[in-house]
C-alpha positions in Angstrom: 28.6 40.4 29.5 25.1 40.2 31.1 23.7 36.7 31.2 20.0 36.1 31.9 19.0 33.2 34.1 17.3 30.1 32.7 14.0 31.2 34.2 14.0 34.4 32.1 14.3 36.6 35.1 17.1 39.1 36.0 20.7 38.2 35.3 22.4 36.0 37.9 24.4 37.6 40.7 28.1 37.2 40.0 29.7 35.7 43.0 33.5 35.6 43.1 35.1 33.3 45.7 38.7 34.3 46.4 40.6 31.3 47.6 39.9 27.6 47.6 40.5 25.2 50.5 37.7 24.0 52.7 36.1 27.4 53.2 36.1 28.3 49.5 34.8 25.1 48.2 32.1 24.8 50.9 30.9 28.3 49.8 31.1 27.6 46.1 29.3 24.2 46.4 26.5 25.5 48.6 25.7 28.6 46.7 25.6 26.8 43.4 23.7 23.9 44.6 21.0 25.9 46.4 20.7 29.0 44.3 21.2 27.4 40.9 20.6 29.9 38.0 20.2 32.8 40.4 24.0 32.9 40.8 27.1 32.6 38.6 29.9 31.4 40.9 33.6 31.7 40.0 36.2 30.4 42.4 39.8 31.7 42.0 42.6 29.7 43.6 46.3 29.1 43.0 48.0 25.7 43.2 51.1 27.7 44.3 49.4 28.6 47.6 49.0 25.7 50.0 46.1 25.3 52.5 46.3 25.1 56.2 44.4 21.8 56.7 46.1 18.6 57.8 43.6 16.6 59.9 40.4 18.3 60.9 37.7 17.6 63.4 34.1 18.5 63.0 30.9 18.6 65.1 27.5 17.1 64.4 26.2 20.1 62.4 28.4 19.0 59.5 26.0 16.1 58.9 23.0 18.4 58.5 25.0 20.6 56.1 26.0 17.5 54.0 22.4 16.4 53.9 21.5 20.0 52.8 23.8 19.5 49.8 22.8 16.0 49.1 26.3 14.6 49.8 26.6 10.8 50.1 28.2 10.0 53.5 30.0 6.9 52.6 31.5 8.4 49.4 32.6 11.5 51.4 34.2 9.4 54.1 36.1 7.2 51.6 37.4 10.3 49.8 38.6 12.1 52.9 40.0 9.2 55.0 37.2 10.1 57.5 36.4 8.3 60.7 33.5 8.8 63.1 33.7 11.1 66.1 31.6 10.9 69.3 33.2 13.7 71.3 36.5 15.0 72.7 38.7 13.5 75.4 40.3 16.2 77.5 43.5 15.1 79.2 45.5 17.1 81.8 43.2 20.1 81.7 41.9 20.3 85.2 45.1 18.7 86.7 48.0 16.8 85.2 46.8 13.2 84.9 43.1 14.1 84.9 40.7 13.2 82.1 37.2 14.0 81.2 35.1 13.6 78.1 32.9 16.1 76.3 30.4 13.9 74.4 28.0 14.7 71.7 24.3 14.0 72.3 22.3 14.2 75.5 23.5 13.1 78.9 20.9 11.3 81.1 17.3 12.4 81.0 16.0 15.9 81.8 12.5 17.2 82.7 11.0 20.5 82.0 11.7 21.9 85.5 15.3 20.7 85.9 18.0 19.3 83.7 19.7 16.0 84.4 22.7 17.4 86.4 20.4 18.4 89.2 19.2 14.8 89.7 22.7 13.5 89.3 23.9 15.9 92.0 21.1 14.7 94.3 22.1 11.1 93.7 25.7 11.9 94.4 24.7 13.6 97.7 22.9 10.3 98.7 26.0 8.2 98.0 25.3 6.8 94.5 25.1 8.0 90.9 28.7 7.4 89.8 30.4 9.5 87.1 28.4 12.0 85.1 29.7 10.5 81.9 28.2 7.1 82.8 24.9 8.4 81.5 26.2 9.4 78.0 25.8 6.7 75.4 28.3 8.6 73.2 31.0 8.6 75.9 30.5 5.0 76.8 30.7 3.9 73.1 33.7 6.1 72.5 35.6 4.7 75.5 34.8 1.2 74.3 35.8 1.9 70.7 32.3 1.2 69.4 30.1 2.8 66.8 26.8 2.2 65.1 24.6 4.1 62.7 21.0 2.8 62.6 18.2 5.1 63.6 17.3 3.2 66.8 20.7 3.7 68.3 20.6 7.4 67.4 24.2 8.2 68.3 25.1 11.8 67.9 28.3 12.0 65.8 30.6 14.0 63.6 33.7 13.2 61.6 37.5 13.4 61.6 38.7 14.1 58.0 41.7 15.1 55.9 40.9 18.8 55.1 42.9 18.9 51.9 41.1 15.8 50.6 37.8 17.3 51.7 38.4 20.5 49.6 39.2 18.2 46.6 36.0 16.2 47.2 33.8 19.4 47.4 35.4 20.7 44.2 34.6 17.4 42.4 31.0 17.9 43.5 30.8 21.6 42.8 32.2 21.9 39.3 29.5 19.7 37.7 26.9 21.8 39.6 28.2 24.9 37.8 31.1 26.4 39.6 33.8 27.9 37.4 37.3 27.5 38.7 40.0 29.9 37.6 43.6 29.0 38.3 45.7 32.1 39.3 47.3 34.1 42.0 45.5 37.3 43.1 47.8 40.2 42.4 45.4 43.1 43.2 42.0 43.8 44.5 40.3 46.5 42.4 37.8 48.8 44.2 35.2 51.1 42.7 36.3 54.7 43.1 32.8 56.0 43.8 31.2 53.3 46.1 34.3 51.8 47.6 32.9 48.3 46.9 35.2 45.7 45.4 34.8 45.6 41.6 37.2 42.9 40.5 40.2 40.7 41.3 43.2 41.1 39.1 45.3 38.1 38.7 49.1 37.8 38.1 48.3 36.8 34.6 46.5 40.1 34.0 43.1 38.4 33.9 40.3 40.5 35.6 37.5 38.7 37.4 34.6 41.1 38.0 31.7 40.4 40.4 28.8 41.6 42.4 29.5 39.7 45.6 33.0 38.7 46.8 33.7 36.0 49.3 37.1 36.2 51.0 38.5 32.7 51.6 42.2 33.8 51.4 43.0 32.5 54.9 45.0 34.6 57.4 46.1 36.9 54.6 42.5 38.2 54.3 43.3 39.9 51.0 39.8 41.3 50.5 38.1 41.9 53.8 41.3 43.4 55.4 43.8 44.1 52.7 41.4 46.0 50.5 38.6 47.1 52.8 40.6 47.5 56.1 37.7 46.1 58.1 39.7 45.6 61.3 40.0 42.8 63.8 38.6 42.5 67.4 41.7 41.1 69.1 40.8 38.5 71.8 44.4 37.5 72.6 44.1 39.0 76.1 41.6 36.1 76.8 43.1 33.4 74.6 46.9 33.5 74.9 47.7 30.7 72.5 49.0 32.2 69.2 51.0 29.5 67.4 50.6 25.9 66.2 52.4 23.1 64.6 50.6 20.5 62.5 51.8 17.2 61.1 50.4 13.8 60.1 51.9 10.5 61.3 51.4 6.9 60.4 48.6 5.0 62.1 49.9 2.2 64.2 46.6 1.3 66.1 43.0 1.2 64.9 41.3 4.7 64.9 39.3 5.6 68.0 35.9 7.4 67.6 37.0 10.6 69.4 39.4 13.4 69.3 42.1 13.7 72.0 43.0 17.2 73.4 46.0 16.8 75.6 47.1 19.8 77.6 50.8 20.6 78.1 52.6 23.3 80.1 51.9 26.1 77.6 48.8 25.0 75.7 47.6 21.6 74.3 48.1 19.1 71.5 45.6 17.3 69.4 45.3 13.8 68.0 42.8 13.3 65.2 42.6 9.6 64.0 42.0 9.1 60.2 41.6 5.7 58.6 45.3 5.2 57.7 47.1 8.1 59.5 46.8 10.4 62.4 46.5 14.2 62.4 48.7 15.7 65.1 49.2 19.2 66.3 50.5 21.4 69.0 48.9 24.7 70.1 51.0 26.9 72.3 51.5 30.4 73.6 54.7 31.9 72.3 55.1 34.0 75.5 55.5 30.7 77.4 57.1 28.3 74.9 59.7 28.9 72.2 59.3 27.5 68.7 62.2 25.1 69.4 60.6 23.9 72.6 57.3 23.4 70.7 58.9 21.3 68.0 60.5 19.1 70.7 57.2 18.8 72.6 55.3 17.8 69.5 58.1 15.3 68.5 57.8 13.7 71.9 54.1 13.2 71.6 53.1 11.1 68.6 53.8 7.4 68.9 54.4 6.9 65.2 56.6 8.3 62.3 55.8 11.7 60.9 54.9 11.8 57.2 56.4 15.3 56.7 57.9 18.2 58.6 55.5 20.0 60.9 53.8 23.0 59.4 54.0 26.1 61.5 51.0 28.5 61.9 50.8 31.9 63.6 47.6 33.5 64.5 45.8 36.1 66.7 42.6 35.1 68.4 39.8 37.3 67.3 37.1 38.1 64.7 36.6 40.8 62.0 34.7 43.8 63.2 32.3 43.1 60.3 32.1 39.7 58.7 30.2 41.3 55.9 31.7 44.6 54.8 30.4 46.4 51.7 30.0 43.7 49.0 32.5 41.3 50.7 31.8 38.4 53.1 34.7 36.8 54.9 34.7 33.0 55.6 37.1 30.7 57.4 40.5 32.2 58.6 39.8 35.4 56.7 36.8 36.0 59.1 39.0 35.4 62.2 40.2 32.6 64.4 39.3 31.4 67.8 41.4 28.2 68.0 40.6 24.6 67.2 40.0 23.3 70.7 36.3 22.4 70.2 36.5 21.8 66.5 34.3 24.7 65.4 36.2 26.0 62.4 34.3 24.1 59.7 31.0 24.7 61.5 31.6 28.4 61.4 32.1 28.3 57.7 29.1 26.1 57.1 26.8 28.2 59.3 28.0 31.5 57.7 27.3 30.1 54.3 23.8 29.0 55.4 23.2 32.4 56.8 24.4 34.0 53.6 22.0 31.9 51.6 19.1 33.1 53.8 20.2 36.8 53.5 21.6 36.6 50.0 22.2 40.1 48.3 20.7 39.6 44.9 21.6 42.2 42.2 20.0 45.6 42.4 19.0 45.7 46.0 20.0 47.8 49.1 21.9 45.2 51.1 22.8 47.2 54.2 20.1 45.7 56.4 21.0 42.2 55.2 24.7 42.8 56.1 23.7 44.2 59.5 21.7 41.1 60.4 24.4 38.8 59.1 27.0 40.6 61.2 24.9 40.6 64.4 24.3 36.9 64.1 27.9 36.2 63.3 29.1 38.2 66.4 26.7 36.3 68.7 27.9 33.0 67.3 31.6 33.8 67.6 31.4 35.3 71.0 29.4 32.3 72.3 32.1 29.9 71.0 34.8 32.2 72.4 33.4 32.0 75.9 33.1 28.2 75.7 36.8 28.0 74.7 37.9 30.4 77.4 36.1 28.2 80.0 38.5 25.3 79.3 41.5 27.4 80.1 40.2 29.5 82.9 38.5 26.8 85.0 41.6 24.9 85.9 43.4 23.7 89.1 46.8 23.5 87.4 49.5 25.6 89.0 52.5 23.8 87.4 53.5 26.5 84.9 53.2 30.3 84.4 50.8 29.7 81.5 48.2 27.9 83.6 48.6 30.3 86.5 47.9 33.2 84.0 44.8 31.3 82.7 43.4 30.8 86.1 43.9 34.5 87.0 42.4 35.7 83.8 39.7 38.5 83.8 37.1 36.7 81.7 34.2 38.2 79.7 31.2 39.2 81.7 29.1 36.8 79.6 31.2 33.8 80.7 31.5 35.0 84.3 27.7 35.0 84.4 27.5 31.4 83.2 30.1 30.2 85.7 28.5 32.0 88.6 25.1 30.5 87.9 26.5 27.0 87.6 28.8 27.3 90.7 25.9 28.6 92.8 23.0 26.3 91.6 24.2 23.9 88.9 22.2 26.0 86.5 23.0 26.2 82.8 21.2 27.6 79.8 21.1 27.4 76.0 19.9 30.4 73.9 18.0 29.8 70.7 21.0 30.6 68.5 23.7 29.0 70.8 25.8 26.3 69.3 26.7 24.6 72.6 23.9 22.9 74.4 23.3 22.6 78.1 24.8 19.2 78.1 28.0 20.6 76.7 28.3 23.4 79.2 27.7 21.0 82.1 30.2 18.4 80.8 33.0 20.9 80.5 32.2 22.8 83.8 32.1 19.6 85.8 35.2 18.2 83.9 37.1 21.4 84.6 36.3 21.1 88.3 33.5 23.6 88.9 31.5 22.0 91.8 28.0 23.4 92.2 27.2 24.5 95.8 23.5 23.7 95.4 21.1 22.2 92.9 17.3 22.4 92.1 15.3 20.9 95.0 12.8 19.2 92.7 15.2 16.2 92.8 14.9 16.0 96.6 11.2 14.9 96.5 12.1 11.6 94.8 12.6 8.8 97.2 16.0 7.1 97.2 14.8 3.7 95.9 12.9 5.4 93.0 15.9 7.7 92.2 18.3 4.8 92.3 16.1 2.6 90.1 15.9 5.5 87.6 19.7 5.8 87.4 20.1 2.0 87.2 17.7 2.0 84.3 19.6 4.7 82.5 22.9 2.8 82.8 21.2 -0.5 81.9 19.8 0.9 78.7 23.2 2.2 77.7 24.8 -1.2 78.5 22.3 -3.0 76.4 22.8 -0.7 73.4 26.6 -1.1 73.7 26.2 -4.8 73.3 24.7 -4.3 69.8 27.4 -1.9 68.5 30.2 -3.1 66.3 33.8 -2.1 66.7 34.5 1.3 65.2 37.3 0.2 62.9 35.3 -2.9 61.7 32.4 -0.6 60.7 34.8 1.7 58.8 36.1 -1.2 56.8 32.6 -2.3 55.8 31.1 1.1 55.2 33.6 3.5 53.9 37.1 2.0 53.6 39.5 4.6 52.1 
């Protein structure tokens, strides 16, 4: 049946979201909230099919997306057991026993000619300057277990959350906005014999859900984008060898810290994501270097508290679909591909893709090939940029204690990453493109943390006299110290603001 919009214009575009979970409900909520009567959104999911999420980390872009949807932060955090996140603690990555921090926000103070790392390197050459992380408010607050929200403190932050509860929270918001949820298992994807486009989803019950645009949120199964349309996957496993994970939640025995822990082991790494009353734990590993039994034993030896259920196994191949938008189907989340969770970009990739889809939306009756082409080009740039950043963590290492780490160090990396490393190693130079997710501060933090020592730096720093340069650095540290004195304990703020 054709339904006209409330404005008296053309009928709404019928959007069918295949699959729920975080990706599905983000898409359904955003499309309905922003496009209103221009779309009729139906989400199909089955309670029989579980979702992957256990504990999930985000990056600061999630805050902008929530503001875009008008989501109340405290209500969201209460519903999802959420805590605040100021960055990631990387442990055992450069060497066993080593630690560095990748903070959100800016580090130090840059000028137009040269970024802060050049002045820091000059200070170090003159015998002062200390640790690079001393000039990050976020890192110092995280290490002290502090957090504050007011505008003057301007901390850059994200969230740790329970992904299953997050999907439930988004559903509770989206259904009143107009999303229609259909319970059922997808039995078959029906394609149009002439165009090759997807025409409908046929459920196990026999119900047929027709649509104009289909969004594949069916996880690793990728029932639409791959099962029906055979889009293909660009396999990146020759660059990213980890291909399995175990995930489990454990009881919380200490107050939650405002950062994620990424702890390297002999064949990969494990995560700790602190929620308000429990901890998300996981182990990422390369099956060529660690058996499943060894992985279970390694995970069991890590958490300091009792597991709440048996670890959930995941198998994956690093890579992305050759087209994120193929015909009348857009893939989101795990259906679009998988890099790995090291820098907490999974939810960001969904939110950014949905925002991109809103900007390039294929309304009924148009020729959408140019829109799809632009969407795919932007998606590829974004995914490859994140891929390079993740590879950097593995490749730039001094570990030689296991075959896995030796292989990572000997890896033939993408030219795009090799160019970044070469520039930084030669001159401490780093850059950020207009559409790049990771800022200069992020590249510098990780390159320094992983042990890439620049041979030179910009000479503009050398014209500053030592007393003036030292005073400037003292002022930076002093300003951070004064701000820390005003910040409450992270767990105390959670109790007041958003206790679950």
